[in-house]
C-alpha positions, 0 to 999 in steps of 0.5 A: 183700413186704407188712407189716401194722402195727397200733397196740397198744391197751394202753400202760402197764397200771395193775395187772399182778399177780395179785389174790391172792398165789399160794396152794396149788392150789385145787380145786372144792368137790364134786370127787370123783376116780376111782381113778387119775384124773389131771387134764389140764393146760389153759391159757387166755388171755382178754381181757375189758373193763370197759365203761362208758357213759351206760347203766351197766356192761355185764355178761354172764350165763354160759350152761349151757355153763359151770360158772357158769351164771346168774352174771355177769361182764364180756364177754370170752373166749379168744384165738383162735390167732394173735389178739392180746388187743387184737383179741380184746377188741373181737371178744368184746365184739361177739359177746357184746353187739353193742356197739362199744367204745373201749379206754382201756387194760389195767387188770390181769392175773389168773392163777388155777389150779384143779383141777376138772371142765370142763362136759363132765366132763373133770378139768382142772388149769386155768390161766386168764390174764385180761387185763382192759381198761377201755373205754367204749361211746360209743353204747350200744344194747340188748345183743344176743348174736351168739354164739348157743349159746356161753358167754353167755346174755344181756347187759345194762347195769347201774347201778354201784350195782346190781353189788353185788346181781348174782350175779357169780362170786367171781373176777370180783367181786374183779376188778370191785372193783379195776377199778371201785373198787366199794368206794370204796378208790381202789385 
């Protein structure tokens, strides 16, 4: 009998709570329902990283395969079946940017739910659970997207002060404020 033992990346998260209190189920603004149309319930658990280096903060731009095309967020994505979040965060950062990272810990867990249309048009009651880690890239290079044709159009390093000027999705902007302390609150 053989056992594989792997060290867990995250020990004690600094924040484990939704960023916003549970509210009424949100809907896409432009949502129009067909007669008798019922949303398909979906849940997605994803792992993301707030990556810093001597070059700045690593961000990825969403492709036209998403509902946030052209907007930015931190690298990361969905866990594959049987994959742990600590493995997923390393894989996702590499696929979306070509960067090797060192994870320092779990920063927060966010849970969001809304009704809207998937990029393919299907009506969904979507529940996203995001695990966001803090990480450093000890040897930053020019980012390269390896997952061609996926949900990442490009990746780039930004100075922390430039993040406020970037078209970041609203849910990711609130996460980045907490994880990076962009507003200087010390939260």
